[in-house]
Residue frames relative to the residue before (quaternion, step in Angstrom):
aa qw qx qy qz dx dy dz
M 1.0000 0.0000 0.0000 0.0000 0.00 0.00 0.00
S 0.4122 -0.7300 0.4998 0.2177 3.55 -0.93 0.91
N 0.3720 -0.7330 0.5270 0.2158 3.57 -1.08 0.73
V 0.5413 0.6256 -0.3972 0.3974 3.59 1.26 0.09
N 0.0788 -0.7824 0.6175 0.0159 3.56 -0.83 1.09
F 0.1650 -0.7716 0.6083 0.0855 3.54 -1.08 0.77
V 0.1782 -0.7600 0.6148 0.1123 3.54 -1.23 0.54
D 0.4545 -0.6779 0.5163 0.2594 3.54 -1.05 0.90
I 0.1103 -0.8044 0.5821 0.0439 3.58 -0.75 1.06
G 0.7483 -0.3870 0.1904 0.5040 3.56 1.22 0.50
F 0.8575 0.0981 -0.1066 0.4936 3.52 -1.16 0.79
S 0.6190 -0.5796 0.3135 0.4274 3.59 1.08 0.85
N 0.4483 0.6151 -0.4981 0.4155 3.55 1.02 0.88
Y 0.1130 -0.8155 0.5676 0.0092 3.55 -0.88 0.98
V 0.1142 -0.7500 0.6439 0.0991 3.55 -1.23 0.58
E 0.5460 -0.6181 0.4598 0.3290 3.53 -1.21 0.58
V 0.4838 -0.7014 0.4480 0.2707 3.57 -0.69 1.14
G 0.6791 0.5269 -0.2938 0.4181 3.59 0.91 -0.89
K 0.6962 0.4608 -0.2728 0.4781 3.59 1.19 -0.36
I 0.5126 0.6417 -0.4279 0.3773 3.61 1.24 -0.13
L 0.2112 -0.7696 0.5928 0.1077 3.55 -0.90 1.00
T 0.7988 -0.0788 0.0884 0.5899 3.57 0.85 -1.00
V 0.1509 -0.7147 0.6687 0.1390 3.51 -1.38 0.36
N 0.0029 0.8379 -0.5391 0.0851 3.56 -0.45 1.28
R 0.5138 -0.5610 0.5356 0.3666 3.49 -1.38 0.24
P 0.4640 -0.7311 0.4339 0.2491 3.62 -1.00 0.74
D 0.6015 0.6590 -0.3273 0.3110 3.60 1.21 -0.17
S 0.5813 0.5820 -0.4062 0.3980 3.65 1.13 -0.09
S 0.6283 -0.5677 0.3869 0.3651 3.57 -1.18 0.58
P 0.6600 0.4960 -0.3412 0.4495 3.66 0.85 -0.76
I 0.6488 0.4991 -0.3222 0.4756 3.60 1.01 -0.73
K 0.6298 0.5265 -0.3333 0.4637 3.60 1.01 -0.75
R 0.6445 0.5019 -0.3192 0.4804 3.61 1.01 -0.77
M 0.6409 0.5261 -0.3160 0.4612 3.57 0.99 -0.86
I 0.6338 0.5249 -0.3220 0.4680 3.59 1.01 -0.81
Q 0.6700 0.4987 -0.3025 0.4592 3.58 0.88 -0.92
Q 0.6426 0.5088 -0.3195 0.4756 3.60 0.98 -0.79
A 0.6524 0.5068 -0.3141 0.4679 3.59 1.00 -0.81
K 0.6335 0.5166 -0.3310 0.4715 3.60 1.01 -0.75
D 0.6633 0.5200 -0.3027 0.4451 3.57 0.95 -0.89
S 0.7654 0.3376 -0.1830 0.5165 3.59 1.08 -0.68
N 0.4931 -0.7014 0.3988 0.3254 3.61 1.25 0.46
R 0.5011 0.6217 -0.4446 0.4059 3.57 0.93 0.93
F 0.5594 0.6010 -0.3704 0.4344 3.59 1.24 0.50
L 0.0977 -0.7752 0.6230 0.0381 3.57 -0.93 0.97
D 0.1551 -0.7751 0.6075 0.0784 3.58 -0.72 1.06
L 0.0163 0.8221 -0.5652 0.0661 3.57 -0.28 1.29
T 0.3699 0.7611 -0.4552 0.2769 3.57 1.14 0.67
Q 0.3107 -0.7670 0.4969 0.2613 3.61 1.25 -0.28
G 0.7207 -0.4560 0.2419 0.4628 3.57 1.02 0.79
K 0.5470 0.6030 -0.4029 0.4182 3.61 1.25 0.01
K 0.6817 -0.4666 0.3642 0.4300 3.56 -1.32 0.11
T 0.4300 -0.6812 0.5303 0.2641 3.59 -0.99 0.86
R 0.0901 -0.8251 0.5577 0.0068 3.57 -0.65 1.14
S 0.7981 0.0563 -0.0667 0.5962 3.59 1.23 -0.23
I 0.2379 -0.7322 0.6253 0.1272 3.50 -1.29 0.60
I 0.1426 -0.7906 0.5939 0.0437 3.55 -0.76 1.10
T 0.1631 -0.7529 0.6286 0.1074 3.58 -0.88 0.95
Q 0.0561 -0.8000 0.5969 -0.0242 3.53 -0.95 1.00
K 0.3839 -0.6949 0.5486 0.2623 3.55 -1.11 0.62
S 0.0028 -0.7730 0.6344 -0.0011 3.53 -1.18 0.67
E 0.7096 -0.4372 0.3264 0.4459 3.57 -1.30 0.05
N 0.7449 0.4077 -0.1979 0.4896 3.58 1.13 -0.71
G 0.7464 -0.3367 0.2164 0.5317 3.59 1.20 0.26
I 0.7146 -0.4139 0.3438 0.4470 3.52 -1.18 -0.68
I 0.1869 -0.7516 0.6257 0.0934 3.56 -1.02 0.92
I 0.2051 -0.7639 0.6038 0.0993 3.57 -0.96 0.93
T 0.0657 -0.8077 0.5859 -0.0106 3.57 -0.78 1.09
A 0.2521 -0.7511 0.5946 0.1365 3.56 -0.93 0.97
S 0.0597 -0.7907 0.6093 -0.0033 3.56 -1.00 0.92
A 0.4214 -0.6968 0.5239 0.2498 3.56 -1.19 0.59
V 0.5674 0.5823 -0.3777 0.4430 3.59 1.30 0.09
Q 0.5612 -0.6150 0.4410 0.3351 3.59 -1.04 0.80
T 0.6061 -0.5786 0.4047 0.3660 3.58 -1.13 0.68
A 0.6571 0.5202 -0.3231 0.4396 3.62 0.86 -0.86
T 0.6347 0.5288 -0.3286 0.4577 3.58 1.04 -0.75
I 0.6483 0.5054 -0.3184 0.4722 3.58 0.95 -0.84
I 0.6494 0.5125 -0.3200 0.4617 3.59 0.93 -0.88
E 0.6465 0.5083 -0.3245 0.4672 3.61 0.95 -0.80
R 0.6495 0.5085 -0.3210 0.4653 3.59 0.99 -0.78
V 0.6268 0.5200 -0.3330 0.4752 3.59 1.04 -0.76
K 0.6508 0.5158 -0.3136 0.4606 3.59 0.91 -0.91
R 0.6563 0.5161 -0.3038 0.4590 3.57 0.95 -0.91
S 0.6689 0.4920 -0.3083 0.4642 3.60 0.93 -0.86
Q 0.6477 0.5020 -0.3224 0.4739 3.60 1.05 -0.68
Q 0.6366 0.5146 -0.3323 0.4685 3.61 1.00 -0.73
T 0.6387 0.5204 -0.3188 0.4686 3.57 0.99 -0.82
K 0.6442 0.5202 -0.3133 0.4650 3.57 0.98 -0.87
E 0.6499 0.5186 -0.3159 0.4571 3.61 0.95 -0.85
V 0.6454 0.5098 -0.3229 0.4683 3.59 0.96 -0.81
I 0.6586 0.5030 -0.3103 0.4657 3.58 0.90 -0.87
E 0.6769 0.4940 -0.3024 0.4542 3.60 0.93 -0.85
R 0.6373 0.5472 -0.3310 0.4299 3.62 1.11 -0.58
V 0.6728 0.4664 -0.3019 0.4885 3.60 1.13 -0.48
P 0.3103 -0.7562 0.5424 0.1941 3.62 -0.44 1.16
S 0.5639 -0.6323 0.4099 0.3379 3.57 -1.01 0.78
E 0.5958 0.5688 -0.3736 0.4264 3.62 1.13 -0.49
D 0.6680 0.5204 -0.2938 0.4434 3.59 1.16 -0.59
I 0.5585 0.5906 -0.3980 0.4254 3.58 1.22 -0.17
L 0.2338 -0.7954 0.5491 0.1058 3.56 -0.65 1.12
E 0.3376 -0.7109 0.5770 0.2185 3.51 -1.08 0.74
T 0.1092 -0.7840 0.6078 0.0627 3.55 -0.97 0.82
T 0.1737 -0.7639 0.6115 0.1107 3.50 -1.15 0.63
V 0.3368 -0.7217 0.5691 0.2045 3.52 -1.13 0.63
Q 0.1949 -0.7800 0.5860 0.1008 3.53 -0.75 1.08
E 0.2527 -0.7858 0.5492 0.1306 3.53 -0.90 0.90
């Protein structure tokens, strides 16, 4: 079983949950400066599909910080992350020996 979890950030775009550092609103001046710096250094991903940017996701990578724009509200992304972590915890709690195989007889 893989330890990598992904979360949908809109329009069937996914980011790895373990690499997310922050999920922010895009309207503050510091976030706007961070976006511009990321664009200047080719570390910006616009995954809004032309819609209004509603959240900015910062992610860690081998080459530094990646900034991703999403059209999904910050609270929605956080809820999706929480849900994916809860699902992962439930799956990890069930030992594989306890899973029963069933067969259908015709």
